[in-house]
C-alpha positions as CSV (number, residue, x, y, z in Angstrom):
1,M,15.7,5.2,-24.6
2,T,14.7,1.7,-23.4
3,Q,12.4,1.7,-20.3
4,H,12.3,-1.2,-17.9
5,T,9.8,-2.1,-15.2
6,L,10.3,-3.2,-11.7
7,E,7.8,-4.3,-9.1
8,G,8.3,-5.1,-5.5
9,S,7.6,-4.4,-1.9
10,Y,9.4,-2.7,1.0
11,T,8.9,-2.4,4.7
12,R,10.1,0.9,6.0
13,R,12.5,0.4,8.9
14,R,11.6,3.5,10.9
15,D,7.9,2.6,11.4
16,G,7.2,-0.8,9.9
17,M,4.9,0.6,7.2
18,Q,4.6,-1.7,4.3
19,F,4.6,-0.5,0.7
20,T,4.4,-2.0,-2.7
21,Y,5.7,-0.2,-5.8
22,K,5.7,-0.3,-9.6
23,A,8.7,1.4,-11.0
24,T,10.2,2.3,-14.4
25,Y,13.8,3.1,-15.1
26,G,15.9,3.8,-18.2
27,E,19.2,2.7,-19.5
28,G,22.4,4.5,-20.4
29,Y,23.9,7.7,-19.1
30,R,21.8,9.6,-16.6
31,P,18.8,7.3,-16.6
32,A,15.6,8.5,-15.0
33,W,13.6,6.4,-12.6
34,R,10.1,6.8,-11.2
35,A,7.9,4.6,-8.9
36,Q,4.3,4.7,-8.0
37,V,4.0,3.7,-4.4
38,Y,1.0,1.8,-2.8
39,V,-0.2,1.0,0.7
40,D,-2.8,-1.8,1.0
41,G,-3.3,-1.6,-2.8
42,R,-4.1,2.1,-2.8
43,F,-2.0,4.7,-4.5
44,H,0.0,6.6,-1.9
45,G,2.4,8.7,-3.9
46,E,5.3,8.9,-6.3
47,V,9.1,9.0,-5.9
48,G,11.7,9.4,-8.7
49,G,14.8,11.0,-9.9
50,V,17.8,10.6,-12.2
51,I,21.0,8.6,-11.6
52,L,23.6,11.3,-12.3
53,N,27.0,11.0,-14.0
54,I,27.1,7.2,-14.3
55,D,26.7,4.7,-17.0
56,L,26.1,1.2,-15.6
57,P,25.5,-2.2,-17.3
58,S,21.8,-3.0,-17.5
59,H,21.9,-5.7,-14.8
60,V,23.5,-3.3,-12.3
61,Q,21.0,-0.5,-13.2
62,R,18.1,-2.7,-12.1
63,Q,19.8,-3.2,-8.7
64,V,20.5,0.5,-8.4
65,A,17.0,1.4,-9.4
66,Q,15.6,-1.0,-6.8
67,E,17.8,0.5,-4.1
68,L,16.9,4.0,-5.0
69,V,13.2,3.2,-4.7
70,H,13.7,1.6,-1.3
71,T,15.8,4.5,-0.1
72,A,13.3,7.1,-1.4
73,I,10.4,5.2,0.4
74,E,12.5,5.1,3.6
75,R,13.3,8.8,3.6
76,S,10.3,10.4,1.9
77,E,8.1,12.4,4.3
78,H,5.4,12.9,1.7
79,L,4.6,9.1,2.0
80,D,3.9,9.4,5.7
81,N,0.3,10.5,5.3
82,E,-2.7,9.4,3.4
83,P,-2.9,11.1,-0.1
84,E,-5.4,14.0,-0.2
85,G,-8.8,12.6,-1.1
86,L,-8.0,9.1,0.1
87,A,-8.1,9.6,3.8
88,N,-10.5,7.5,5.8
89,P,-13.5,9.7,6.7
90,L,-13.8,8.1,10.2
């Protein structure tokens, strides 16, 4: 399966927190997607999933993958806090 990459940024609406991400996604039926999410250049967590029961043209899959990453960042509670081991010791 062919893998594609996608990089971008997203500002979460509910709190204004700014994220950048590096994502990969596949082609074809039930493509998987996964994104590493960063805040201020530091790894903050991962989001991912599978697009179920759909086979889209490749240019549409890129748009869907980007929207899924943005939605996951917006809704994901595990991205609310500093990752363990990266918290500021102050």
